N, C-alpha and C positions, 0 to 999 in steps of 0.2 A: 782486156789487158789489165784492168784495174785490180782484179784478184791476184794476178801474177805479181804485180808490184807490191801489193799488200803482203803477200807471202814472203817476199824478199825482205821487206821491212821488219816483219815479225821475227824471222830467223836472225837477222842482224841484231835486233834488240835483245833477243834471248842470249845470244853469244856474248853480248856486252854486260849482261846482268851480273851483279856482284855475287848473288847467291848461287846461281846455276851455271854461269858462263864457263867456269873451269871444267865442269863435268861434261858439258856437251860441245866441246871444241870440234869434235869430228862431225857434228850435225851438218848435213848438206841438204839443200833444197834443189831438186832437179825437176822443175816444172815441165809438163808436157801439154800440148794442145792438140786437138784433133781437127779443128776447123780454122781457127785463126792462124795467120802466118806467125811463126815463132821458130827460133833456132832448133828447138827440140819438138818435133811433131810426131804424132802417132798414138795409137791406143797402147796404154801401158802393158796390157796383156800380150799384145803382139810383140812389143819391144822386149819384154821379158822372155818370151818363148824363142825369139830369134837371137837373144843374147846382146842385142844392141844397147839396152839400157845399162848393162853391166860394163860393157866396153866404154860407153860414154862416161861412166863414173870411175872407171879404172879399178873396179872391184871384181872379185871372183863371183861366179854364178851362185845361185842359191844352192846350199848343201843341206841335206837332211841331217847331217852329222852335227852342225853347229847353228843352223838358222831356225827361227820361229817367225810366225806371221799372225797378224790379226787383220781380217778384212771386213770392210763394211761398204755399203753403197746400194745401188739399185739391184734388183733381182738378176738382171742380165750381167751386171758387173760381178756380182758374187759368183755366179755360175762360171763365167769365163776365168776369173781369177783362181777359183778353186781348182779348175781343170789344169791351169798352168802350174800351180803349186804342187798338185799331185804329180805332174810330169817331172818335177824336180825331186820327187820322192817324199815330200811332206805328207803327213797324215792328219786328217781333220779330227779334232778332239772337242771336248766340252769341259765345263767346270768339274764335272764328276768323272771325266775320263780324259785327262790331259794328254795331248799328243803334240804335234809340231805346228799346227795352225788351228785357229778358231774363226768362225764366221760370226 
């Protein structure tokens, strides 16, 4: 749970920062766990695919018209997240071929 607390503290500090605080007022941290008991639990890819994470945040689902993504993590996470993003209509790109998401 230490990492979760640290994340909350970092976001709070950045929002209070004199240089960038105004720019990122809408920044939200929505932590998830898969094993430790926490109010928001589950794999992020499952929660994205089911729409639960968007419901929790009160935002629209991912739209290929306006959204972009950058993903990183383990090979399994990359594969699963890429699959979910493609399900929302996003297309993988690269530096020399920009699209709506990069790995």
